[in-house]
TIDREN-755663 format. One line per field, with one value per residue (C-alpha): residue number from 1; x, y, z. Coordinates in pm, 1 decimal. Layout:
N
seq <- NUM, ... $
c1 <- X, ... $
c2 <- Y, ... $
c3 <- Z, ... $
This chain:
457
seq <- 1, 2, 3, 4, 5, 6, 7, 8, 9, 10, 11, 12, 13, 14, 15, 16, 17, 18, 19, 20, 21, 22, 23, 24, 25, 26, 27, 28, 29, 30, 31, 32, 33, 34, 35, 36, 37, 38, 39, 40, 41, 42, 43, 44, 45, 46, 47, 48, 49, 50, 51, 52, 53, 54, 55, 56, 57, 58, 59, 60, 61, 62, 63, 64, 65, 66, 67, 68, 69, 70, 71, 72, 73, 74, 75, 76, 77, 78, 79, 80, 81, 82, 83, 84, 85, 86, 87, 88, 89, 90, 91, 92, 93, 94, 95, 96, 97, 98, 99, 100, 101, 102, 103, 104, 105, 106, 107, 108, 109, 110, 111, 112, 113, 114, 115, 116, 117, 118, 119, 120, 121, 122, 123, 124, 125, 126, 127, 128, 129, 130, 131, 132, 133, 134, 135, 136, 137, 138, 139, 140, 141, 142, 143, 144, 145, 146, 147, 148, 149, 150, 151, 152, 153, 154, 155, 156, 157, 158, 159, 160, 161, 162, 163, 164, 165, 166, 167, 168, 169, 170, 171, 172, 173, 174, 175, 176, 177, 178, 179, 180, 181, 182, 183, 184, 185, 186, 187, 188, 189, 190, 191, 192, 193, 194, 195, 196, 197, 198, 199, 200, 201, 202, 203, 204, 205, 206, 207, 208, 209, 210, 211, 212, 213, 214, 215, 216, 217, 218, 219, 220, 221, 222, 223, 224, 225, 226, 227, 228, 229, 230, 231, 232, 233, 234, 235, 236, 237, 238, 239, 240, 241, 242, 243, 244, 245, 246, 247, 248, 249, 250, 251, 252, 253, 254, 255, 256, 257, 258, 259, 260, 261, 262, 263, 264, 265, 266, 267, 268, 269, 270, 271, 272, 273, 274, 275, 276, 277, 278, 279, 280, 281, 282, 283, 284, 285, 286, 287, 288, 289, 290, 291, 292, 293, 294, 295, 296, 297, 298, 299, 300, 301, 302, 303, 304, 305, 306, 307, 308, 309, 310, 311, 312, 313, 314, 315, 316, 317, 318, 319, 320, 321, 322, 323, 324, 325, 326, 327, 328, 329, 330, 331, 332, 333, 334, 335, 336, 337, 338, 339, 340, 341, 342, 343, 344, 345, 346, 347, 348, 349, 350, 351, 352, 353, 354, 355, 356, 357, 358, 359, 360, 361, 362, 363, 364, 365, 366, 367, 368, 369, 370, 371, 372, 373, 374, 375, 376, 377, 378, 379, 380, 381, 382, 383, 384, 385, 386, 387, 388, 389, 390, 391, 392, 393, 394, 395, 396, 397, 398, 399, 400, 401, 402, 403, 404, 405, 406, 407, 408, 409, 410, 411, 412, 413, 414, 415, 416, 417, 418, 419, 420, 421, 422, 423, 424, 425, 426, 427, 428, 429, 430, 431, 432, 433, 434, 435, 436, 437, 438, 439, 440, 441, 442, 443, 444, 445, 446, 447, 448, 449, 450, 451, 452, 453, 454, 455, 456, 457 $
c1 <- -1801.8, -1501.1, -1179.0, -1306.8, -1631.3, -1477.2, -1211.6, -1527.7, -1677.6, -1327.0, -1325.0, -1659.4, -1569.2, -1262.4, -1424.0, -1685.2, -1398.8, -1219.4, -1495.8, -1561.9, -1160.4, -1138.0, -1366.0, -1132.5, -827.8, -989.0, -1102.4, -761.1, -676.3, -1036.8, -1021.8, -820.0, -1045.4, -1360.1, -1229.8, -1173.1, -1500.9, -1698.3, -1470.4, -1461.6, -1256.4, -992.2, -1248.4, -1536.6, -1305.3, -1253.0, -1664.1, -1589.0, -1447.3, -1622.3, -1976.9, -1885.0, -1691.2, -1996.5, -2251.4, -2037.6, -1967.3, -2374.1, -2434.7, -2175.9, -2275.1, -2630.6, -2544.3, -2323.3, -2607.3, -2888.4, -2659.4, -2698.0, -3070.6, -3111.0, -2803.4, -2466.6, -2590.3, -2886.0, -2695.0, -2383.8, -2576.9, -2781.0, -2478.4, -2337.4, -2622.3, -2678.0, -2302.6, -2374.0, -2653.7, -2471.1, -2169.0, -2444.7, -2565.6, -2198.5, -2168.5, -2471.5, -2365.6, -2077.0, -2162.2, -2481.9, -2298.0, -2479.6, -2242.4, -2530.1, -2606.2, -2251.2, -2248.4, -2575.4, -2419.1, -2113.6, -2350.2, -2541.7, -2203.1, -2047.2, -2420.1, -2378.1, -1968.2, -2032.3, -2144.6, -1930.6, -1595.5, -1759.5, -1970.5, -1692.4, -1454.1, -1800.6, -1855.9, -1461.2, -1488.0, -1833.4, -1684.4, -1296.5, -1139.4, -945.4, -594.0, -669.4, -846.8, -515.2, -452.6, -820.9, -788.9, -483.9, -578.1, -875.2, -638.6, -448.4, -729.9, -671.0, -308.0, -481.8, -750.3, -475.7, -277.4, -562.5, -679.4, -466.5, -367.0, -742.4, -726.2, -483.6, -650.2, -991.7, -957.2, -903.1, -1278.6, -1411.2, -1366.1, -1724.2, -1599.5, -1366.9, -1715.2, -1903.8, -1629.1, -1806.5, -2106.2, -1976.0, -1775.0, -2135.2, -2323.3, -2089.8, -2077.2, -2457.1, -2495.9, -2219.8, -2295.1, -2628.0, -2522.8, -2233.8, -2260.9, -2427.6, -2771.8, -2839.7, -2916.8, -2671.8, -2908.4, -3201.3, -3336.4, -3417.9, -3484.9, -3294.1, -3128.8, -3273.8, -3246.9, -2854.0, -2874.3, -3014.1, -2783.7, -2503.6, -2600.8, -2651.4, -2325.0, -2146.5, -2322.1, -2284.6, -1928.1, -1840.9, -2031.8, -1841.8, -1508.2, -1555.5, -1668.0, -1326.4, -1049.1, -758.5, -548.8, -766.5, -912.0, -1024.7, -1239.6, -1346.7, -1463.8, -1665.7, -1877.5, -2250.7, -2183.4, -1887.6, -1926.8, -2283.5, -2250.4, -1970.2, -2197.6, -2464.4, -2231.0, -2069.4, -2410.2, -2516.8, -2204.2, -2284.5, -2638.8, -2538.6, -2318.0, -2615.1, -2849.3, -2590.9, -2522.6, -2865.7, -2945.8, -2974.4, -2815.1, -2646.0, -2513.3, -2199.7, -2145.6, -1932.3, -1872.9, -1617.3, -1381.5, -1345.9, -1125.3, -762.0, -685.9, -958.1, -948.0, -600.7, -711.5, -979.3, -741.5, -473.3, -738.4, -860.2, -485.9, -454.2, -765.2, -586.7, -301.1, -512.6, -683.0, -379.6, -336.0, -608.2, -397.0, -85.7, -154.3, -262.4, 49.3, 240.2, 79.3, 166.6, 506.5, 649.4, 402.5, 300.3, -55.0, -334.4, -296.7, 89.8, -9.6, -222.7, 64.1, 294.0, 51.3, 168.7, 469.1, 242.9, 5.0, 247.7, 387.6, 18.1, 6.6, 302.7, 262.3, -120.6, -112.4, 258.3, 106.4, -154.7, 117.1, 278.6, 7.8, -19.0, 354.4, 452.2, 104.8, -55.0, 180.6, 495.2, 297.6, 150.2, 444.2, 648.5, 358.4, 308.3, 721.0, 723.2, 423.7, 542.4, 908.2, 684.0, 446.2, 756.1, 947.9, 679.2, 548.9, 860.2, 1038.2, 1225.7, 1352.8, 1095.7, 1304.7, 1208.4, 877.1, 837.9, 1031.6, 834.6, 484.9, 603.6, 694.6, 337.2, 179.5, 400.8, 312.7, -53.3, -82.6, 41.3, -259.3, -547.5, -746.7, -619.8, -435.5, -721.3, -973.9, -753.1, -748.3, -1126.8, -1214.7, -979.8, -1105.7, -1504.5, -1772.4, -2031.1, -2273.0, -2033.1, -1865.8, -2025.5, -2093.3, -1711.2, -1601.0, -1847.9, -1631.7, -1338.0, -1465.1, -1643.6, -1303.8, -1089.2, -1392.0, -1362.7, -991.2, -1067.7, -1308.2, -1067.4, -779.2, -1005.4, -1160.9, -843.8, -603.6, -836.1, -892.6, -499.3, -455.3, -731.8, -569.0, -199.3, -201.7, -226.9, 146.3, 235.6, -76.5, -40.1, 318.2, 229.4, -41.4, 191.3, 408.0, 140.6, -23.8, 344.6, 369.9, 42.8, 127.9, 477.9, 248.9, 53.8, 373.4, 383.7, 14.5, 78.0, 321.3, 22.2, -81.3, -72.5, 250.6, 203.3, 224.6, -46.5, -260.9, -290.6, -349.1, -676.3, -807.5, -1178.5, -1263.1 $
c2 <- -9212.1, -9013.1, -9085.0, -8910.5, -9096.0, -9438.4, -9375.6, -9293.2, -9654.8, -9801.8, -9671.9, -9827.5, -10169.9, -10143.7, -10102.8, -10359.2, -10631.3, -10503.6, -10612.7, -10975.0, -11045.3, -10949.9, -11195.4, -11441.7, -11294.8, -11293.1, -11652.9, -11781.2, -11563.6, -11669.1, -12009.5, -12105.1, -11906.0, -12050.4, -12429.8, -12378.9, -12204.1, -12459.8, -12780.1, -12868.2, -13173.6, -13125.2, -13278.3, -13010.3, -12706.1, -12701.6, -12650.8, -12299.2, -12277.6, -12526.0, -12410.0, -12040.2, -12155.9, -12404.0, -12113.7, -11888.7, -12136.5, -12178.9, -11822.6, -11699.3, -11764.9, -11686.5, -11340.5, -11297.9, -11374.4, -11180.9, -10852.6, -10901.5, -10902.3, -10654.7, -10430.3, -10433.7, -10185.1, -10368.1, -10710.0, -10550.4, -10390.8, -10692.1, -10921.9, -10668.6, -10645.1, -11048.8, -11055.1, -10819.0, -11018.0, -11330.0, -11135.9, -11078.0, -11386.8, -11561.0, -11295.0, -11397.1, -11794.1, -11637.9, -11743.2, -11939.5, -12246.3, -12302.9, -12435.3, -12497.1, -12091.8, -12016.5, -12249.1, -12093.6, -11729.3, -11866.5, -11998.9, -11687.9, -11491.2, -11716.2, -11669.9, -11292.7, -11295.8, -11488.1, -11178.7, -10929.0, -11029.0, -11136.6, -10856.3, -10592.8, -10751.2, -10726.7, -10353.5, -10289.7, -10465.0, -10256.5, -9936.9, -9940.1, -9933.8, -10279.0, -10074.5, -9980.4, -10268.7, -10433.9, -10150.4, -10136.0, -10498.4, -10500.4, -10221.7, -10457.0, -10744.2, -10526.0, -10535.6, -10903.5, -10803.3, -10509.4, -10739.0, -10998.0, -10712.7, -10551.6, -10920.2, -11013.3, -10700.7, -10655.2, -11013.5, -10969.8, -10652.0, -10796.9, -11139.7, -11015.1, -10876.2, -11163.8, -11342.7, -11219.4, -10879.5, -10981.8, -11047.5, -10731.2, -10519.2, -10587.7, -10392.1, -10029.4, -10113.6, -10266.3, -9985.4, -9735.1, -9963.7, -10002.9, -9598.8, -9550.2, -9827.6, -9710.2, -9382.5, -9431.3, -9787.4, -9850.2, -9974.2, -10062.4, -10452.2, -10626.5, -10916.8, -10811.6, -11151.0, -11480.9, -11597.6, -11705.0, -12029.6, -12189.3, -12558.3, -12488.8, -12293.3, -12634.0, -12874.1, -12685.3, -12636.8, -13008.9, -13103.5, -12841.1, -12935.3, -13327.0, -13282.1, -13069.0, -13355.0, -13639.1, -13466.6, -13366.7, -13725.1, -13866.9, -13993.4, -14002.0, -14214.0, -14513.8, -14432.4, -14743.1, -14807.6, -14445.4, -14463.9, -14767.1, -14563.8, -14447.1, -14112.6, -14088.4, -14254.0, -14200.3, -13826.8, -13836.9, -14008.4, -13780.5, -13509.2, -13680.0, -13726.8, -13348.2, -13239.5, -13441.5, -13299.9, -12949.6, -12985.9, -13094.4, -12801.0, -12531.5, -12620.0, -12551.4, -12262.8, -11934.6, -11740.4, -12027.1, -11986.2, -12180.2, -12136.2, -12500.2, -12362.9, -12138.9, -12417.4, -12426.1, -12103.8, -12283.2, -11936.3, -11925.0, -12335.2, -12302.4, -11952.9, -12155.7, -12469.1, -12193.1, -12042.9, -12382.2, -12397.1, -12061.2, -12130.5, -12439.9, -12233.6, -11973.7, -12191.4, -12306.4, -11978.6, -12023.2, -12252.4, -12089.0, -11946.5, -12314.6, -12460.3, -12161.3, -12258.5, -12614.4, -12574.5, -12299.7, -12346.2, -11935.1, -11811.7, -11800.6, -11403.1, -11434.1, -11720.7, -11439.9, -11188.8, -11444.8, -11373.9, -11019.2, -11140.5, -11310.1, -11020.9, -10754.2, -10939.9, -10950.6, -10570.9, -10494.3, -10780.4, -10747.6, -10375.1, -10469.6, -10769.4, -10546.5, -10290.9, -10569.9, -10708.5, -10409.1, -10430.0, -10808.1, -10980.0, -11272.6, -11530.9, -11385.3, -11283.1, -11601.1, -11818.8, -11592.3, -11608.2, -12031.4, -12078.9, -11848.0, -11975.3, -12361.5, -12255.6, -12088.2, -12387.9, -12642.4, -12431.5, -12382.1, -12772.7, -12908.8, -12864.8, -12536.6, -12244.6, -11966.4, -11759.1, -11962.8, -11996.0, -11630.0, -11605.4, -11895.9, -11731.2, -11405.7, -11597.6, -11770.0, -11406.2, -11286.7, -11570.6, -11557.7, -11167.8, -11245.5, -11533.7, -11410.1, -11082.3, -10927.3, -11166.3, -11441.6, -11190.9, -10970.3, -11275.9, -11364.6, -10989.0, -11006.7, -11286.5, -11260.3, -11008.6, -10816.2, -11089.3, -11353.0, -11123.1, -11162.2, -11529.9, -11593.3, -11402.4, -11593.4, -11914.7, -11764.6, -11739.8, -12075.7, -12250.1, -12068.2, -12166.7, -12537.9, -12517.5, -12386.5, -12624.2, -12911.0, -12801.3, -12671.0, -13047.7, -13252.6, -13060.7, -13083.8, -13476.0, -13524.4, -13361.4, -13585.8, -13897.7, -13798.5, -13585.1, -13227.3, -13131.4, -13360.4, -13359.6, -12937.8, -13030.0, -13281.8, -13066.3, -12752.9, -12986.5, -13188.5, -12838.7, -12702.8, -12998.1, -12954.6, -12554.6, -12684.9, -12913.8, -12601.0, -12418.1, -12633.7, -12569.9, -12217.8, -12247.1, -12271.0, -11940.5, -11653.8, -11440.1, -11066.5, -10987.3, -11249.4, -11151.3, -10781.7, -10858.6, -11098.9, -10939.6, -10860.4, -10468.2 $
c3 <- 2749.9, 2833.3, 3037.1, 3304.5, 3324.6, 3286.6, 3574.2, 3790.3, 3658.4, 3736.2, 4073.4, 4157.2, 4024.0, 4230.1, 4548.6, 4458.6, 4372.0, 4696.3, 4882.3, 4743.7, 4738.6, 5098.1, 5216.9, 5037.2, 5218.8, 5548.8, 5534.2, 5589.0, 5922.8, 6054.9, 5993.0, 6317.7, 6548.3, 6368.1, 6400.8, 6753.5, 6846.0, 6674.2, 6704.1, 6332.0, 6207.9, 5920.3, 5662.3, 5799.5, 5815.1, 5384.8, 5372.6, 5478.2, 5159.9, 4952.1, 5008.6, 4921.2, 4621.5, 4523.9, 4532.2, 4353.9, 4085.8, 4039.1, 4050.5, 3830.2, 3503.9, 3607.4, 3684.5, 3392.6, 3196.3, 3369.8, 3334.5, 2953.2, 2997.8, 3261.5, 3244.8, 3425.3, 3687.2, 3818.1, 3873.8, 3982.8, 4305.2, 4390.3, 4379.3, 4650.0, 4863.2, 4866.8, 4942.3, 5252.0, 5355.5, 5380.5, 5559.2, 5802.2, 5858.5, 5897.7, 6203.2, 6341.6, 6367.0, 6630.7, 6984.8, 6903.2, 6812.9, 6482.6, 6249.4, 5973.8, 6027.8, 5949.3, 5649.0, 5534.8, 5548.8, 5358.3, 5096.3, 5077.5, 5025.2, 4760.2, 4574.2, 4544.2, 4490.4, 4185.7, 3989.0, 4124.4, 3929.1, 3590.0, 3564.4, 3652.3, 3391.1, 3127.0, 3211.0, 3153.9, 2819.9, 2734.0, 2831.5, 2777.2, 2446.6, 2353.3, 2381.1, 2742.3, 2877.1, 2996.0, 3221.2, 3361.1, 3427.4, 3611.1, 3836.0, 3932.6, 3958.8, 4207.8, 4433.9, 4525.2, 4599.5, 4831.4, 4976.2, 5105.3, 5206.0, 5418.4, 5504.0, 5751.0, 5909.3, 5994.3, 6082.0, 6336.9, 6473.1, 6487.1, 6578.9, 6942.7, 6942.8, 6762.5, 6441.5, 6370.2, 6309.4, 6002.2, 5821.5, 5946.5, 5766.8, 5488.1, 5523.8, 5514.1, 5190.2, 5043.8, 5139.7, 4937.3, 4627.7, 4594.3, 4615.9, 4384.1, 4157.8, 4091.4, 3997.4, 3785.3, 3620.1, 3271.9, 3259.9, 2913.3, 2829.2, 2581.7, 2518.5, 2269.2, 2153.9, 2306.4, 2662.9, 2946.0, 2918.7, 3257.2, 3125.6, 3101.3, 3421.9, 3597.8, 3415.4, 3563.8, 3897.1, 3928.2, 3774.6, 4016.7, 4325.3, 4274.9, 4189.2, 4536.9, 4743.2, 4583.6, 4563.2, 4969.6, 5048.1, 4900.0, 5038.4, 4906.3, 5123.8, 5042.9, 4696.3, 4588.0, 4926.2, 4886.9, 4530.2, 4606.2, 4869.6, 4705.3, 4837.7, 4618.9, 4283.3, 4246.1, 4295.9, 4053.3, 3817.4, 3849.8, 3784.4, 3480.3, 3339.2, 3403.5, 3228.2, 2931.4, 2944.3, 2970.3, 2665.1, 2448.8, 2579.0, 2518.9, 2203.9, 2094.6, 2315.8, 2177.3, 2483.1, 2670.6, 3009.8, 2954.4, 2573.1, 2468.8, 2140.5, 2280.1, 2319.1, 1941.8, 2006.1, 2096.0, 2299.6, 2498.5, 2589.6, 2696.0, 2891.1, 3068.9, 3150.4, 3327.1, 3528.4, 3657.7, 3762.9, 3900.9, 4103.5, 4252.4, 4366.7, 4489.1, 4729.1, 4872.0, 5005.6, 5237.1, 5444.4, 5462.4, 5834.4, 5930.9, 5805.4, 5976.5, 6302.8, 6257.2, 6106.0, 6360.5, 6638.4, 6623.3, 6713.7, 6485.3, 6452.6, 6408.0, 6123.4, 5954.2, 5954.7, 5759.7, 5500.2, 5417.9, 5200.6, 4980.0, 4955.1, 4910.1, 4623.6, 4502.3, 4548.6, 4341.5, 4102.0, 4011.7, 3859.2, 3693.1, 3510.4, 3366.0, 3234.9, 3099.6, 2929.4, 2676.0, 2612.1, 2606.5, 2558.8, 2757.9, 2655.9, 2821.6, 3144.8, 3214.1, 3124.3, 3375.4, 3634.4, 3610.5, 3637.6, 3963.3, 4133.5, 4090.4, 4256.5, 4540.2, 4599.4, 4593.2, 4794.1, 5113.4, 5088.6, 5233.6, 5584.8, 5560.4, 5797.8, 5832.4, 5596.7, 5339.4, 5434.2, 5357.8, 5039.6, 4881.8, 5004.3, 4832.2, 4527.1, 4558.3, 4558.2, 4266.2, 4045.7, 4131.9, 4051.9, 3694.3, 3681.0, 3865.2, 3726.0, 3446.4, 3194.5, 3172.2, 3144.1, 2898.8, 2673.6, 2696.9, 2631.1, 2320.2, 2190.0, 2203.7, 2098.1, 2316.1, 2295.4, 2456.0, 2660.2, 3000.0, 2948.8, 2848.7, 3211.2, 3379.4, 3242.9, 3360.6, 3720.9, 3675.6, 3610.9, 3876.7, 4158.6, 4044.2, 4097.4, 4420.8, 4494.4, 4384.3, 4588.5, 4889.0, 4939.9, 4833.9, 5085.2, 5362.6, 5256.0, 5246.5, 5587.6, 5744.4, 5593.1, 5664.0, 5923.5, 5923.7, 5905.9, 5666.3, 5457.8, 5389.2, 5301.0, 5032.4, 4936.0, 4830.5, 4668.8, 4435.8, 4347.8, 4263.5, 4024.8, 3871.3, 3803.7, 3616.1, 3390.6, 3301.4, 3175.5, 2856.2, 2848.9, 2810.0, 2543.7, 2292.4, 2356.9, 2088.2, 2067.6, 2127.7, 1745.1, 1682.9, 1931.5, 1883.9, 1524.2, 1587.2, 1892.6, 1880.2, 1963.2 $
């Protein structure tokens, strides 16, 4: 494949990931309006995010591995179509008062979105030479900054017509991606032997679903009493048992959906830990408009615009991080991102003037741009062969989603327990402290010289 063909493929992947990222960016501005229409409590509200992330976690390894068997093109196009159907279902819940229909739509969206980014990353690994992957992944990573830039603007403009339009905007994008994706994306299968790992898929789904439910029922303000409730301890016990079963199954599977052997690679193990923290940081940004409404008394529309400093920083930082990967290596880029994000989270999680809030929001965005998208996926592409490439990319998305899920559930629980304003402040401060711990974890990553000498072509 020549450079011209690769650029066309990259363009299709760019638009598809933009659609999925736009939905993450748009849920923040939509949350105050949805909360008002359905009368949701602080504990119910995070389910808008959690159900999406749960289904994304469950479907990510499924789609990643199916793309090995049936080709990247077919699975990528199917993912986009399912995501579009979910967007229509979400919009249909407006005016009907059907909270369950809204959740069903978000679940369908998450199920489709689970394959978009990992399959796109696997396509880059399949079609781009090793010395150009960083730049390509940087451009894909820049989509998140662009989505968060466009999202608040679209949110502010369309909220006046009804929040459902924030989801219907996905439909024209999906139609473009489906048409171009079927024409341009590679479709040759990668897996040539063995069957699909349905036992591993089932164990992973049970582990993640039970974990999600137990976490959302946990009350950190009264931890002991909360853990004594069957809804918490029983589901968490089921999750632990399912994780143990998953490890046993995947050690014997010929084509595992969750290849646990990859944890023997220290570089990948550290990368998975960091992407877990990046997911926690990313989920916190969804609550920035709500924090702005509570802290400064602004309207929901104005609160959505206060995400602009964060998204502008991501739009600038994501392609820059991609270019720096090939020059400085992943270790330097990731360490810088963690330090910057920690500073922003700790600063925004305390009572402060509006200008400090805006500055810290920008720091969070700049830090996330060095963690989401290119850097972690750059590591996984360099450390895996074609046989493990899609599964490893799926694991990155799974760990990012687990971080998002943990953050969304705990932030909602803390807000319900300590009051929304104080709860959100405490949550941002706590996530900042977790990010500081990850700085020391990231020191174990390979230096640029070692990374270049050991990467897989």
